[in-house]
N, C-alpha and C positions, 0 to 999 in steps of 0.2 A: 486532785480527786482524792477524797478517803474511802479506802476499799469497803465494800460493802461488809466483809467478815468482820473487820474490827468494831462497825457499828452493831451487826448484832452479838457480838462477844459481848457488849456493854449491858444487853438486855438480861436481866435475871432469869427469867424462865427458861431461856435456850441455854444449852449446852454447847462445848466447841463443838465436838462433832455434828450436832444437830443442826448448830448455826451454818457450818460448812456445808452440810447436806442442803440446806434451804437458801442460802446466799445465792442471790441472782449474779450473773456474769455481767460485770461492769468494766470489763478491760476494754482499753482506747483501740479504737479502730485505725485510727491514723495516728501513733505517737509522735511520727516527726514533725508533726503540725504544733504540738504541744510546746509554748513558750512560757518562760517566766515572767508573772505578773507581780511585781513588787508590791504595787498598790491595791491589791484586791486577790481575795481568794477563789478558786473554783471547787467547786462542789458540785459532781456529777458533770454536767455541761453547762451549769447555770454560775455567772459571774455572782459572788458575795462581795458586799462594800467592806472595808475595813471598819471594824466596830460593830457589826451587825450581827445578831443571832436568829436562829430558825430551828426548828424542827426537822430532824433527818427524814428525807424522804425517798425509801428505797426502792420505789417503783413497784409495781404489779411483781408478783401476789402479795408484796407486804405492805406496800403504801406508807403512809407518814407514821415515824415511830415519835408518838407523844412524849414517851417517858426518857428520849434521848434530845440535847438541846446542844447544838452545835455554834460555835462562835469562830469569826475571823478574827483573830490577835494579831498585832505587831511583834516581832520576834527578833531581835539582834543576831545577827549572824557576822563576827568581827565586827568592822564598822559600819555595815548595811542594816536597813530594816526591812525585813521580808515579812509577807503575811504568810500565816498557818492556820489551818483550820484545827479546830479543838473541841471535841464532843465528850460530852459526859453524861453519865444515866442517873438521873435524879429520882428514882423511883425510891431510893433510900432516904432519901431528903424529905420524903412527904411527911407532913405533920400529922398526929394521931388526931382522928376527928372526935370533936366534942360533944356531938350528938349518937344517939342509938342506931339510927337509921342513915348513914351517908350515903350519897349517890355518887356516881362517875358521868359526869357531863360529858357531851359529846367533845371530843377534841382536846380531853383533858387527861392526865396522868394520875392525878391523884383525888381521890374521893373528898368530896367536901360536904359541908352544912349548909344548909340556907344561910346565907348572909356573910360566909366567908369569902374574904377577898385576895388577901396577902398569902398565896400558895406558890411554891417555886416552878409550876408548869406553866406559866404565863409569859410569853415571849414578849418583850417589850417592843414596842414599834419606836418609830422616829418620835421624840420628844419635841414638845413645841420649842425647846431651845433650838433644837437641829434646823426647825425651820426659819427661825428668826436668823440664823448664821446665813441659811441661802438668801434671805431678803437683805441681808446686809450687804451680803459680797457680791450679789448679783448686778453686773455691769459696773463694777467697782474697777478703779484704775489705781494702781501700785507702780512706785518706781524704786532704784536701787542704784549706788554709786560703789562700783567696784575697783578698789584701790588695795594697795598694800596695808593700810590702818585697819582695816577690818578685823573685829576681835575674834572672828571664828577659826578655831584650831582643827585643822584637815589633816587626817592620819590615814595612811597607807594600810594594808591589813597587817602589816609586821609592825604596826603602832609607831612607824617614824614619822616624824612630822613632813609634810609638802612644802616645799621650799615657796615662797612668795614671788610672782610674776613679773617682770618689770611692764610698767604702762598702767593706764586706766581705761576703765568701758563704763558705760551706762546702759541701764536696762528699763524698759518699760512693761507692765503685765496689765492684762485684762481679764477679769473674770467673767465669763460669760456662758450659762447654762452648763454647769458643773463643769467647764473645761478653763485651764488658764492658760491664755495665749501669752506668749514672751516674744520681745524683740531684744536684740543685742546691738549696739553700737560701739566698736572698738575704737582706740586711739590711734593717732599716727604712728607711734612708736612701736604698738604691736605689728610685725610683720609677718609672724607666723599663724595661721589661723589655729584656735584650740582643738582639741579632739573630741569634747563633748563639753556639755553644760548638766551640773549637778544640783540638785535640790537638798539641802541638808537641814537638820534642826539646829537648835541651839547649842547640844553637846559634839555637832559635826557629824552626826549620824547620817549615812547616807538613803535618802528616802527613794529617789528614782533620777536614774541617768538617762539623759537623753543625746544620742550620739550625732555630732555636727556631720553629716554626709549630704553633699548634696546630688540630689537626684534631675536629671535633665527634665526641663519643663517649665511651667510658669513659676514655679517656685525658686528655681535656680536662677533663672533670668532676672526676676524680682531682686535677688541679694545680689547680683553682679551689678544693677545699675543702681541700687541703693547704697550699696555697702552695709547692709543690716544681716544680722543673723536672725533667721525667723523659725519659730515652732509653736508647739504647743502639747500641753500635759493634759491628755484626756482623762476624764471622771476623777477628780481629785478627791480622794476620801474625805469623808466628814472630821476625821482626826486630824489630818493636816488643813483642812479648812480653818479650823480652831488655831493654829498656827500662825496662819495667815491673817487671819484677824487680830490677834495679838500681836503681832509684830515678832514672832520667835521662828519667822522661817527664813532661811537664808539661801542665795544661790551663788556659785561658784564655777568660772572657766578653768578647764584643766588642759594642759599640753601634755603629750606623751608618744607614744608609740598606739597605734588605735589598735593593731591586730592583738597584741598582748595587753591592751587596757592598762598600760603603765601610766604613772602621775609624775611627771619630772617637775611641773610648777603648777601654781594655782594662783587665781585672782578672783576673791570672794567679795560680797558685801550683804547688808541686809535689805530684805523687802519691806518696805514700809511705804505709807501715805504720804504723798509729797504735794504741796499745794499747787492748785490749778492745772490737776494733770487732766483733770475732765475735758478741759477747754485748751487744752494745750496746740498750738498752731505752729511753733516753731521750737526747736531746741539747740544746745551748745554743749559739746564737749570740751572741757577746761583741761589742759595740759601744761605740766610745768614747762617753761622756755628753756631750763636748763636741767636735765634728769639727773638726780642722784645717782651714785654708782650702785649697782645691784650688792646687797649684803648675801644673798643666799638662805637667808634663817627663814624660819616659818613662824607663824603666829602661835605656835604652840611653843617657842622658846621661852625659857623662863627670866630671859632679859627684859623681857617687858610684859606687863600684865595690864588687861584692859582697866582694871580699876584705880590703876596709878593716877595721880593728880599732878605729878611732877611734868612739867611741859619741856623742862631742860632734858630729861628720857625721853619725852616722847617727841621731840623734834629731830632726834638723831637717826628717827625710823624713817624709811623711805615710804613711798606711795604717795603723792601727793596727786589732786585732781578734783574737779567739780563737774558739776552739770547744772544746765539752766533750762527752766521750762519757761517759754516765751508766749506770751498772749497778746493778740493784736484786737484793738477796736476799731474799726473803721467808722465811716460817718462824717458829719461835718468836722469833728474834731479829733482826727486819730491819734491814738496813743499807743503804748507799748508796757507790758507789765512782766517784769522778769521776777522769777523766783530762783533763788540761787543756792543749790547744795553743795558744800566745798568742804576740803580740808588740807592741812600742809603748808599754809602760806605764814603761819606765824613763825617768829622767832624762836630759838630753844630757849633763851633765858629771857622771859618776859620783864621790862622794867615796871610796869603797873600791872593792875588788874585787869583793867579794860585794854582793849587793843583798837585800834585805828585801821579800817582798811579802806582801799580806795576801789572804786568801781567804774570801769571806762566801756564806753561802746564806741567805737570809731570806725571809720571808711577810710582804711589805706590809700585807695583809688585816689581818691580827690584829697587825702591828707585832712579829713574833716572828723571831729569829735564832737558825738551827738550828746554823751552822759560823761561826766565827769564829776563823781562825787564820793565824799567821804562820809563812812559810817563809823560807829561805836559798837564794839562787840562787848558786852559785860562781861560774860563768861567763856571764853573760846574753849570749845571742846576738841578732844581728841581725834575722834571718829568723825563728826560730822558737825557741820554747821550752817544755819539755813539764813539767808538775806534776802530781802524782797525790795524792788525798785521800779518806779513807774516813771513815766518821761513821756511828753507828748512829740509827734514826729510830722514829718509834711508827708506829701503823697509821694514826693520823688525820694525819700528815705524809705517808704514803705516799699516802693518798687526795689530798690537797692537791697533791703531785707529779702524779698522773696528770690532774690538771685543769688544770694549767698557772699554779698559784699560787704558785710559788717562782720565785725569782729568784738568779741567780749572778753574782759581780762579784769582780773580782780588779785590784788596784791596788799602786803602790809605796809603802812608806811614807814619809810626808812631802809626796807628791805626788798627792794625790786628784782634781787636775783630769786626769790621766792615766788614770783608771779606765775600766776596760770592763765591761760589764755585758750581760744577757740573760738572758731567760725561759726556764726548763727547760720543752721541749715534747717532743712526741714524737719517735722515732727517724728520722733524715734520711733512711734508705733508702726509695724507692719500693717498696713491696712490698704485694701483696693476698695474701688466703689464700681460698683455695678449695678445695672437697670434693665429689666425687659422692656422692651419698646411695644407699645400697643398703637393700633391705630385710632387716630382721632375722628375720622370719618369714613365711612365706609365707602368704596369705591366700587365701579361697576363691576368688574372682574373679580380677582383674587384680593384677598386680605392680606396686606404687606405687614411683617413682623420682624423682629431682630432683637438684637441685645448690645449693650455698650459697657466697656470694661475700662477702666484706667487709673491710674496713680501718679505720684509725683517721684521723680529720681531725686539722685542726689545732688543735682546742679540746678534743681528747682523747674526742671522742665516736665511739661504735660505729656505722659505716654498714654497713648489711647489708641483701641481698637474697637471699631463699630461693624457690626456684622448686620447685615440688612438682605431681607428674602421676600420676593414678589414684589417690589418695589417698582412700580411704572416709568417713573422719573429718571431719565437717563444720567443727568447732572443735579444730583438733590444737594441742596443747601443745609449742611449739619451746623448747629447753631448751641451753645451753651448760654442758658437763659436763669437767672436768677428769677425764683418764683417764691412771694411773699404774700400769700393770698390771691388776691384778685390782680394784684401788681407784677407785671413780668418784665424783666428789663433785661437786654442783652450784654452778655459778658465777653465771649470769645466766639470766632466763627473757625471752624476747622476746615480747613482746605481738602483732606482727603480722608477715607475712612479708617485709614492706618497710618500712623505716624507719631511725632514729638513735636509739642508745639514749645519751641526753646525759649521764649521769652514771654511767658503768660503774663495777664494784667494780674496786680496786686489784688484786685476786686474778688478774684477769683476764689482765693483760699476760705473767707469767712463762709460764703453760702455752701461751699463744698463740705467743711466740717460741721456744719450746721445741717447738712441734709436737705439744703434748698436750692440744688441746682440742679437742673433737669437739661436732658438731651432734646433737641427738637430736631427733626429732619423733614424738610418739604421744598417747596419752591419760594421764589422771592416774596410773593403775594399771597394772603389767605393765611387760613389756620395750618399748622403742620400736619402732614400725613402722617409720621411716626412721633411718639412721645414718650418719656421715661423718666423719673425723678432718680436720680444717684443716690445708692445707700451705701455706708460704709460698712466693711465686715472686715475682722482680721483676716490674714492671709492662711487659707488652709493648711493641711498637712503638705509635705514634700512630696505625696505621692500622688497628688490631686493632678487631674489633667487639665483643669482649668475649666470654667463654666460652658455648659453645653445649651443651645439654645433649643428650646422645646417649640417643636413646630406644630402649627395647627392641622388638623384633618379636615379639610374642605370637603370631603366626601361625604362625611357624616355631620359636620356642623354648616348650617346654610349662611350664607354671606350676609342676611339680615339679621342675624343672630349679633349678639353684644362680642365685640371681640375682645380676645384673651392673648396673653404671653406670658412666658415664663422661661426659667432658666434652671439649670440643677449643677451642683457641685457635687464631685464623688470621690473619694479617696478611700485608700487601704493602709492603714497605721503599720508600725513593726511589730505589733502584736497580730495580727491578720484580723484586725476588725475593720469592718466597711462603714464608712461614715459617709452620710449624704445630707443636703440642702436643698430645697426646692421653693424658690419664689414666684408666685402666681400673680400677675396684675390683669385687671378686669374683672367683670361680673361672670364668674363660673359657678358660685355656690360653693356647695358641699363638694370635695373633690378628694381622690385617694390617688396616690403614687404608687407604681407596681415596677417591678425590675424583671424583666423578660431576658433569660439567659439560655433559650431553647437552641439558640444557632450553635450551641456548643453540645456536644454528647451529654447525656446526664443532666440537662438545663433545665429547669423550672420557671416559674412564675413566683415571686417573694411579693407580697404585700409589705410598704415601708409604712411604718405608723408614724403618723403627724408629717409637717413639713420639714423637721430635721431630727436625726436620729442616729443611731447605731445598730449595725447588726454583727454582734460578736462572736457569732461562729458561722460564716457563710461557709458554703459548700465547695469543695474543690472545683465543681463545674462552674460554680458563679464567678470565683476567683479568676479560672480559665478565661473565663468569657469578658471579663473586665482587661485581662492582661493581653488577649489578642484583639481588644477592640471591637467585638461583636454582641455586646450587650446592649438593649434598649430600655429605656425609662420611659414610661407612660404614665399619662393623667387620666383618670376616669372621671366621670361625671357623678351625679347624685345618684343615679340609678344603679353605681357600682358596676356598670355592665360596658357602656360606651367609652371608647378612647377618644378624649379631645383633644390631647397634646402630646406629642410622639418625638422622640430624638434617639438617634443611636450614638451612645456614648465613645469618646475619643478614649484611645489606649489608657489604661491606668497602670501606674509602675507598681507592681505587687512584690513584696519581699521574697527574695528565695524560698527560704524557711516555711511559707505559706504554700508553695506552689506545689502541685502533683506533678510526678513524673513525666506524665502523658504530655505536659505543655512544656516543660524544660528540656525534653530531648530534642524537640520538633523545634527547628528553625521556623520562625513566623514569617511569612508573606501572605499578603491579603489574598492571595487566589490558591496557596497549594496546601495550607495545613490538612490535614485529614481529621482532626477532630472538629473541625469547623464545617457546619452543614452547608452547602453552597447553594445562594441565592436565598438564603432565609429571609422572611419577611413575615415581620409579627401581624399576627391576628388582630385587626383593630378593633374587632367586636369580641372576640373570645367567645364567640357562642358554644362551641363544644368543650366544656371546662372539663368533663371527664378523661378526654385524651390530653389534655395540657397539663393539669394537675389534679390528683385525687385528693389533695389536702389543701385545696385552695381556700382561704379564709375569707371573711368579708370584714370591712371596715366601716365602722357605724359611730359618729358623735365622738370620735377621737378614741375610742375602743376598737380591738381586734377583737373578732369572733371567731371561733372556730367551725370547721366546716360540718354541718348538721346540728348546729346549737339553735335555741330558740332564747327571746328575750323580751320582756315588756318593757314599755317605755310608758311610766305612769303619768309624766306629764302631759303629753298628749294621747294616752288610751290607745296607743299602737301596740300590736303584736309582730314580732319579726323574726325572721328565720333565714338561715344560712344553708345554700345548697350548692356546694361545689362552685363558690365564689360568686353565685348570684343572690342578691339581696332582695327580699320582699317583706314590705310592711301594709298591714292590714288593720282597720280600725277593729277594736275590739267589740266583739257581737256578743252580746248578754242575753241568755236564753230568760223566758218569762219568770217569774217569782210571784209564787200564791203562798201568801203568809197571812196568819191571823194577827199577826204583831206587827208594829212599823219595821219596817227594814232599816239597815245598818249599811253603809258603807265604809269600810276599816281604811286605814291609812295604806297608801299604797297600790289599792285595789281599785278596779273600774267599774266592778257591778255589784248591784246590792246584793246583801244575803238576809236568812231568816234567823233570827236567835232569840233567845227568850232574854238575853243579857244586853244591856245597855250600857254597860261599864266594864266590860272585857276588855283585856288586854291583847293587843295581838302583836305576835313576834314569830319568827321563822322556827323556833323550837315548839311550837304549839299550834302546829298546823300540817298540812299535807304538802308533799313534793312531788310533782310528776313532770318529767323531761327537764329537769332543771328549774324548774319554777314554782315557787312558794304559793299557796293558795290558802286563804284563811279558812277556819272550820266554819261549815255551815254553807261554803260558797258553792256556785254552780258556773259552770263554763262548759263551751264546745271545745274538742278536741281540734289543735291547730295543725295541720300538716303541712309541709312545704315540698313542691311548690304550689300544691293543689289548693291549700286555704283552709278553710272551717270545713268541717263536717260536722254539718248541722243535723245530721241523723242521729248523732250521739249526745247524750247531756251527761257532764262528769259531774260528781258531787263530792267534797269534801264532807264525810258525816261528822257533826258537831260532836258527837259523844265518843266514837271510837277513832277518829283522826283517820279512817280509812278512805280510799278512792275507789268510787264506783262508776261506770261507764256504760249504763243499759242504753241500748239501741231503741229507736222509736218503734212501736208494733203497729204494722199498716192494717187496716181492716181486710176482710176477705174481698174479692173482686165479684162482681156479678156477670162478669164477661168473659169471655175466653183468654186464655194467656197471652196468643197472639195479637189480640186486638188491645190488649191493655197498652197504656203507654204513660211517658212520666210528664206530666204539664210544664215542668222546668228543670232545666239540665242538673241542678242539684236538688231537686225534689227528691224525698226519702222513700214515697209509696207512688207505685203506679194509679191510673184511674181508666174508667171505661171510657170509650169513646160518645161523643153526642148525637143526637138523632142525625143521619145523613142527609146533607143538602145536596140536590142535582145543580142549583145555580148559585153563583157567587154572591149575586147582588139579594138571593134570601139568606144570606148568613147574618145581615145586620138587623138587629133587632128594630121594629119599627117604633118603638117608644123613647128610643135614644134620640138625642138631639143631633148627635154628630158621630159617624163613625170612627171606629178606631184606626190609627194611623198604622202606616205599613211597619214602622220601626217597632210599635208595640207588639204587632203581631208575631214580628220575627224574633223580638226577645224572649217571648212566651214559647220558643220552640217551633214557631211557624216555619214555612217553607215558602221560597220564591218561584213563582208561576207565571206562564205567558201571560194569564188572564188577570193576574193580581196576587198579592200574597193571599195564601191558605193559612187556617187556623191549624194548630196542632191537632191531629185525629181527626180530619174530615176527609171526605172522599167525594171527587168531583169528576165530572166527564170533560175532557178537552176539548177545545173548539179548534178549528181549521178555518181561515178565514176564507179559502175558497169551497170549502165542503161543508161549514156549519160544525155543529156538536157532534162529536164521536162516540155515540152511545154505546157504543160496544166495547170501548176502551175506558176503563176506571182507573184513576190516579188517586193515591192516597198520602196525606202527609203525616209524617210521623217522626218526632223528633229532628226536626229540620232537614229531614230526606225526603224525596218526592218518589213513588214506586208506581209505574202504569203498568198494569196487566190487561191484556185484550182477552175476553171471552171466549172459552173453548166450548165446543158441542159434541157430545160423545153420539153414538148410533142410536139410542134411544129418543135423543133430542130430534135428531134428524127423521125420525120414523114418525115423530108428532109435528113435521114442520107445518102441516095444514092450520094447527093452533095459531100461526102469525110470530114466529120468532125471527127477525130481519139479522139477527147477529150470528145465526148458525149458517155457515156456508157449508151445506150438504152435496155430495158428489152424486149425479144423476146416473142411473145404470144405461150404457149404452145397447140400441136395440141392434140385435145383427142386420146386417145387410144380405139381402139374398145374393148369392154368388152371379156372377155378369154370366149372360146366357152365351152360349159357345157359339161360336162363329159358323156364319153358313158354310156348308160343304160345296 
């Protein structure tokens, strides 16, 4: 973070003392969590990509400093490349305007004249070339061969060269959504696991370092069962993407002390595009049968230079090896294609310019040779050579290939001691295959759901895990089916829900790698109860807890609705970033993911933007909730209110540097931590958003809107608002327009306006702004309030001449009745009206000249009331009727704005004195006549 004091010192009008007095407090609240991010900068609490530029935003009360431009630049620190923020004041660089009356436009630093475009106060956005690079690299596959013949010079901080390690390794890379996933296979001669994986440029400068530390969980289990090293480089900067595209990015494995970060030896190679990597099904790592003795030299020694052409000197160097990309074609005539990248097999003193090499594919168990070909290499290279071979195979040979029984070798003719060979194994990419399982047909009771996860281990076996919930069948049949359009063919049958299929059929691999393999769960007959197509994805971070099944909320979604299913991946990287990926299957429409951490003290609800993303600055409560396994992940429907799917995430591994002391000092057990609320269950409807989160945002059409914001959707003419996480959208209501000239509807507007010009130019700098919305000059609209909706009693107008907003309210006419008798004909009516003539009987309310009486729904919609004798219109008074007593004329009931009030007539003494006039409703007490005293008893 760049201190605000330095930025204010760059501003010319403020002095140092004044800048210090006005500088905001930007100190770190929790400096222990700050970690070094070598591939990006930190400005405030916002990450900035390497090579980007922006205006310095100091926050309130200063705001954006348009005269100060900051850049994130790469800086070399010894042999490392780190990102630093550099800010400069451009006010002195402003050119002298060429006109007499220059203007200062909003969001600019320099005064300009009309037509001036080349000014230093314009921050350059992403150029089209950057977008092209993103498209070129998206989902592209790369490879690397790591041997001692790499031309990369790796040096320590004291500028001494790092010796070349003994052995060979191969790597695969997949660029996917700004992330570079990598997989490493080590040769059998490497017995000690390397300490870290480095990414370097052509000059050997370190760009980023990935420690190779195993974390218990699915990641460590996968590496143990496949003998691979897996990881990901998150958010690759655009500068390094260009290196990847141009073939100038290198990768290196280093050995040494992990605590002191020493480098005792290294093995490196260039990352480049290899043939057939996109369709790779099997791979082979080729190692020399007779390892040359280690020399202990590094690639930085002057004894060899990569530009030399003498193979006599080159052949004396250690480091032979190769890798093969194997692609299989199934069908009536199966075949195999080998793309082999190798080095080190040629003799030190070649006798001819061309070299002959021999390629063999054998099955030692049966003493069988499948390929034995000789190829001529015109100009052998020192660092790398590429050779392609194709051959038809039988079904039995394909089965042997899938079970790791075939061996590939390549050697120079006449030099068998320089042969390199290796077993053909499963593809080198770290991939898992997952699928949410959705119900094919709706049962009579609960809807079943589940997920499937599987991968291929180093022996070629199929490791699978099927999770099923709410399935009525006691012993369901689990089948792997190849789906090609409407044609479904059974491939394998799984006996258990979790296990290992030791001898899978060779037919399983082509549809699995082409995303055409599905899991069917059901009985022996009829369609499956559950089904899901397996999709491949690179193995996530080591901190991931595995996929979590998003379970259906039956209480809120009826059984007759379309079934949905989903799963979620969540992990926390070494830089404290929270990564997530959500996969939903079924017709759920527009949905939003939310992370609920209220089970931990200080937790909240956070919206997750999009199906996949990253939260760079999660709160300590959120990390603590993930660490203790008490965080919930939910999916809301299109109303952004009702939870459709919900899951309790498993425990996520969180780096200790990211954790708060509250969670580190307490030994976690599921029932004892004091910082976890006992028995917490997430509110599935989240009705009281004020208590849950005061800053809850809304997610609409892949955009996140803050609490209290409003926006207009011009395509559908909807106006939407967000209030405490509740989204409301209403059609735009246009007030009536009275014009003497034809009306015009400007671009991006939904209501017509009155103007005297039909050729006016509409832009946001020549209009009115209210509540964050732009309104064209001359336009009129009703104010929109969330959650009440439109206020039709006011009409706002953007005056065409002054560009000012005026919102006068509707003036109501004077009433001709008492205030207590007036009522509103509609709930949203602006003015009250007087009641109509009183009616004594409900049947007299319907005009005789109407063909059909008004319905009860129409009467209630206009403010009417429900009444035993039938619905009453708003403002009407009637006498109620009792079935056994008839009409009660002494009781008067009145309907006003949907509520009925009944009053019995009261009589005062004056009315009782005039009882003879005949008022039956007055109950007056008669005066009792004094009785004569009883006669005395006879004496």
